[in-house]
Residue frames relative to the residue before (quaternion, step in Angstrom):
aa qw qx qy qz dx dy dz
M 1.0000 0.0000 0.0000 0.0000 0.00 0.00 0.00
V 0.6738 0.4598 -0.3225 0.4802 3.65 0.88 -0.87
K 0.6315 0.5370 -0.3722 0.4174 3.65 0.90 -0.75
K 0.6561 0.5069 -0.3213 0.4575 3.65 0.99 -0.69
T 0.7750 0.3808 -0.2033 0.4615 3.61 0.90 -0.79
I 0.5637 0.6192 -0.4408 0.3233 3.68 0.98 -0.38
L 0.6429 0.5220 -0.3665 0.4240 3.64 0.83 -0.68
P 0.6647 0.4682 -0.3218 0.4852 3.65 0.77 -0.85
I 0.6351 0.5320 -0.3314 0.4514 3.62 0.96 -0.76
A 0.6632 0.4895 -0.2953 0.4830 3.60 0.94 -0.90
V 0.6496 0.5014 -0.3315 0.4656 3.60 0.91 -0.85
V 0.6839 0.4769 -0.3022 0.4621 3.66 0.78 -0.98
Y 0.6451 0.5140 -0.3381 0.4532 3.57 0.95 -0.77
T 0.6367 0.5261 -0.3238 0.4614 3.61 0.97 -0.85
I 0.6813 0.4850 -0.2912 0.4645 3.53 0.84 -0.93
T 0.6334 0.5241 -0.3212 0.4701 3.56 1.01 -0.82
L 0.6454 0.5142 -0.3107 0.4718 3.61 0.97 -0.86
F 0.6392 0.5123 -0.3272 0.4711 3.55 0.98 -0.84
I 0.6965 0.4617 -0.2951 0.4633 3.61 0.77 -0.90
M 0.6691 0.5049 -0.3072 0.4505 3.61 0.87 -0.87
S 0.6295 0.5502 -0.3274 0.4401 3.53 1.15 -0.58
L 0.7279 0.4175 -0.2033 0.5045 3.54 1.22 -0.51
L 0.5608 0.6120 -0.3863 0.4023 3.59 1.22 -0.23
N 0.4270 -0.6546 0.5475 0.2991 3.55 -1.25 0.46
L 0.0951 -0.8310 0.5475 -0.0258 3.55 -0.31 1.40
N 0.3632 0.7648 -0.4731 0.2435 3.58 1.24 0.09
D 0.6670 0.5160 -0.2943 0.4497 3.56 1.00 -0.84
Y 0.7386 0.4172 -0.2274 0.4782 3.60 1.17 -0.53
S 0.5751 0.5988 -0.3922 0.3961 3.59 1.23 -0.15
V 0.3138 -0.7055 0.6032 0.1997 3.50 -1.20 0.67
H 0.6576 -0.5096 0.3622 0.4204 3.59 -1.18 0.36
Q 0.0304 0.7899 -0.6060 0.0894 3.49 -0.64 1.23
P 0.5965 -0.5579 0.4300 0.3848 3.50 -1.22 0.56
K 0.6416 -0.5400 0.3858 0.3846 3.55 -1.17 0.65
N 0.8503 0.1136 -0.1440 0.4933 3.63 -1.00 0.99
S 0.3874 0.7168 -0.5053 0.2841 3.61 1.09 0.37
D 0.5773 0.5964 -0.3792 0.4089 3.56 1.19 -0.31
K 0.4828 0.6928 -0.4119 0.3424 3.55 1.27 -0.26
L 0.5942 0.5594 -0.3184 0.4823 3.53 1.17 -0.75
L 0.6657 0.4848 -0.3092 0.4756 3.63 0.92 -0.82
H 0.5853 0.5585 -0.3400 0.4794 3.60 1.14 -0.67
F 0.6529 0.5299 -0.2841 0.4607 3.53 0.84 -1.13
I 0.7030 0.4633 -0.2585 0.4736 3.63 0.76 -1.05
A 0.6598 0.5316 -0.3193 0.4244 3.57 0.87 -0.88
Y 0.7231 0.4290 -0.2337 0.4883 3.55 1.00 -0.89
A 0.5537 0.5719 -0.3816 0.4698 3.54 1.24 -0.42
I 0.6643 0.5007 -0.2691 0.4853 3.54 1.01 -0.95
L 0.6055 0.5581 -0.3336 0.4589 3.56 0.97 -0.89
F 0.7161 0.4466 -0.2663 0.4656 3.56 0.64 -1.08
F 0.6599 0.5210 -0.3261 0.4321 3.63 0.90 -0.92
L 0.6315 0.5317 -0.3276 0.4596 3.60 0.98 -0.88
W 0.7086 0.4429 -0.2807 0.4721 3.63 0.77 -0.93
Y 0.5726 0.5363 -0.3899 0.4821 3.64 1.17 -0.51
K 0.6679 0.4893 -0.3306 0.4531 3.64 0.89 -0.79
V 0.5836 0.5467 -0.3645 0.4771 3.58 1.06 -0.70
K 0.6681 0.5131 -0.2946 0.4512 3.59 0.80 -1.04
H 0.6942 0.4995 -0.2572 0.4499 3.53 0.87 -1.14
L 0.7477 0.4385 -0.2285 0.4432 3.61 0.69 -1.08
H 0.7333 0.3518 -0.2197 0.5388 3.60 1.11 -0.64
K 0.3981 -0.7606 0.4534 0.2399 3.60 1.24 0.24
L 0.1576 0.8201 -0.5266 0.1593 3.51 0.94 1.03
K 0.4331 -0.7219 0.4794 0.2478 3.53 -1.01 0.69
I 0.4410 0.6512 -0.5041 0.3568 3.60 0.94 0.84
S 0.4618 -0.6848 0.4812 0.2937 3.56 -0.94 0.74
L 0.6115 -0.5628 0.4202 0.3643 3.51 -1.26 0.48
I 0.6126 0.5460 -0.3249 0.4702 3.56 1.16 -0.64
S 0.6087 0.5445 -0.3314 0.4724 3.58 1.13 -0.68
L 0.6445 0.5100 -0.3144 0.4749 3.53 1.07 -0.82
V 0.6090 0.5510 -0.3356 0.4613 3.57 1.07 -0.77
I 0.6640 0.5049 -0.2814 0.4744 3.55 0.87 -1.08
L 0.6770 0.4841 -0.3103 0.4593 3.63 0.80 -0.95
S 0.6755 0.5092 -0.3019 0.4397 3.62 0.89 -0.88
I 0.6636 0.4763 -0.2919 0.4975 3.56 1.02 -0.84
S 0.6439 0.5268 -0.3215 0.4523 3.56 1.00 -0.77
F 0.5988 0.5552 -0.3474 0.4610 3.56 1.11 -0.69
G 0.6886 0.4842 -0.2859 0.4579 3.55 0.89 -0.88
I 0.6156 0.5292 -0.3304 0.4815 3.58 1.06 -0.70
V 0.6765 0.4815 -0.2989 0.4703 3.58 0.83 -1.05
M 0.6307 0.5430 -0.3409 0.4372 3.66 0.91 -0.71
E 0.6135 0.5366 -0.3292 0.4767 3.57 1.09 -0.87
F 0.6725 0.4846 -0.2963 0.4744 3.65 0.84 -0.95
L 0.6564 0.5225 -0.3134 0.4449 3.59 0.92 -0.86
Q 0.6262 0.5417 -0.3437 0.4431 3.56 1.06 -0.75
S 0.7086 0.4351 -0.2750 0.4826 3.58 0.96 -0.74
I 0.6698 0.4749 -0.3037 0.4833 3.65 1.14 -0.48
L 0.7996 0.3868 -0.1641 0.4290 3.59 0.75 -0.99
T 0.7613 0.2924 -0.1531 0.5582 3.55 1.25 -0.44
T 0.3627 -0.6755 0.5951 0.2409 3.48 -1.41 0.37
Y 0.6953 0.5016 -0.2439 0.4533 3.63 1.18 -0.47
R 0.6897 0.3912 -0.2621 0.5500 3.61 1.30 -0.14
E 0.1501 -0.8175 0.5466 0.1020 3.54 -0.97 0.51
F 0.5892 -0.5592 0.4697 0.3456 3.52 -1.26 0.55
S 0.0418 0.8090 -0.5841 0.0498 3.59 -0.89 0.90
V 0.3903 -0.7150 0.5414 0.2082 3.54 -0.71 1.10
Y 0.6408 0.5429 -0.3008 0.4518 3.56 1.11 -0.77
D 0.6073 0.5185 -0.3460 0.4926 3.59 1.18 -0.58
M 0.6294 0.5324 -0.3204 0.4667 3.55 1.00 -0.90
L 0.6681 0.4906 -0.3111 0.4650 3.56 0.91 -0.87
A 0.6593 0.4922 -0.3348 0.4593 3.62 0.87 -0.73
N 0.6103 0.5516 -0.3233 0.4677 3.56 1.09 -0.77
T 0.6746 0.4979 -0.2703 0.4732 3.51 0.92 -1.06
L 0.6613 0.4944 -0.3133 0.4691 3.60 0.85 -0.85
G 0.6221 0.5278 -0.3578 0.4543 3.66 0.99 -0.68
V 0.6525 0.5227 -0.2824 0.4704 3.55 1.02 -0.87
L 0.7309 0.4661 -0.2432 0.4351 3.55 0.81 -1.13
I 0.6449 0.5113 -0.3215 0.4682 3.58 1.06 -0.78
T 0.6176 0.5402 -0.3171 0.4756 3.56 1.10 -0.77
Y 0.6401 0.5370 -0.2936 0.4644 3.49 0.98 -0.95
L 0.6759 0.4837 -0.2917 0.4733 3.58 0.89 -0.92
L 0.6544 0.5061 -0.3184 0.4628 3.58 0.96 -0.76
I 0.6540 0.4817 -0.3327 0.4791 3.56 1.00 -0.62
K 0.6077 0.5635 -0.3322 0.4503 3.58 1.03 -0.82
I 0.6805 0.4852 -0.2859 0.4687 3.56 0.97 -0.95
T 0.7376 0.4437 -0.2563 0.4399 3.57 0.87 -0.81
I 0.6981 0.4493 -0.3139 0.4607 3.67 1.09 -0.34
K 0.5118 0.6346 -0.4346 0.3827 3.60 1.20 0.17
């Protein structure tokens, strides 16, 4: 059951993350402390990487774990650039990229620790 559903879940999650990264969410945000969104970035990219790891693992894809790390981090970097190019209400943030990258890398390390 999980094998059948993990790929569609990963695809839908990735598309949703793409869309949410480009939407104007200012009207829906509540007052939050400065940089509190970094935790959301961390969690979003940890989930992104984990879902694609599960796709790789369950479907026995011939892509390396390091390639998944690079692709996940690259997705986050591209999204930051797209926010600054395609929108006037979102801005490029190195700290968002750092939070995205840490979410991927820490999830990668947790996976590496648990599969040994």
